[in-house]
N, C-alpha and C positions, 0 to 999 in steps of 0.2 A: 506125426511127430513121435519120436521115441524119447523116453527119459528113463532115468533110474530112480528107484526108491532110495532115499537118503535118510540117514540118522539125524534127527533134530532133537537134542536133549534126550528125554526118555521115550520120544515118539518117533515116527517116521513121516516123511513128506516127499513131495515131488516139486520140481520147478516147472512152472508153466511159462512158455515163451510170451514175449510182448505181443506178438502177432495173434496168438490164441486169445489172450486177455482182451485185446482190442476187438476181435470178432465177437466176443461175448459181452462187450461193454462192462468188463469187470476191472475195478481199480483197487489199489491197496486199501485195506480196511473195510471193503465191502463185505456184507454178510452173505454167506453162501450156504446153500442147502445141499447136503450130500445124501445120496441114496445108492443102494445096491439093487440092481435089477438084471436078472438073467446073467449073473456072473460079471456084470460090468459096473463100474463106479460112475454114477451120474452126478455132475456138478452143475448147479444153476444158481444164478444170482437171486437173492430174496428180493421180491418186488417191494417197492416203497409204498405199498398200501394204496393210499388215495392220491398219490402224486398224479397231477394232471387230470384228476377225475372230472372237473368241470368241462374241460375241452373234450374229453372222451364222451361224456354224456351228450354234449351239444353236437358233436360230429355224428354220433349214432342216431341223432334225431329223437332221442328218448324224451328230452325236455327242451324247454326254451329258456332263454335268459330270464324271462319273467318267472318261470317255475322255480329257478334256483334262488330267487330272492323272496320266496314266500315267507310269510310271518304267521305265527300261530297265536291266536288269542281266544279267550273264552269270556263268558259273561262277567266273571270277577275282574278280569283285566280291563274290560271296557267300562264297567260301571263303578267298581269299588276301589281299584288301585289308584293311588296318587303318585304321579310321576314327578 
């Protein structure tokens, strides 16, 4: 795809086609990370951090459902704390 650099206020920008945005799973108002490497502009969607983390851990076999429900307690919690 070819595009031209356009004036947008005091800045410049480019228009990305719907097809390219769909291929990258980018939607309006998504946060993007821009970088320059070897004279090229790299654009990538900022990941949503821990989105789907439980499914990813289970799929990787790193943990079990039981592990994800672990609780932490100590002597104070068990003997002195009033619930």
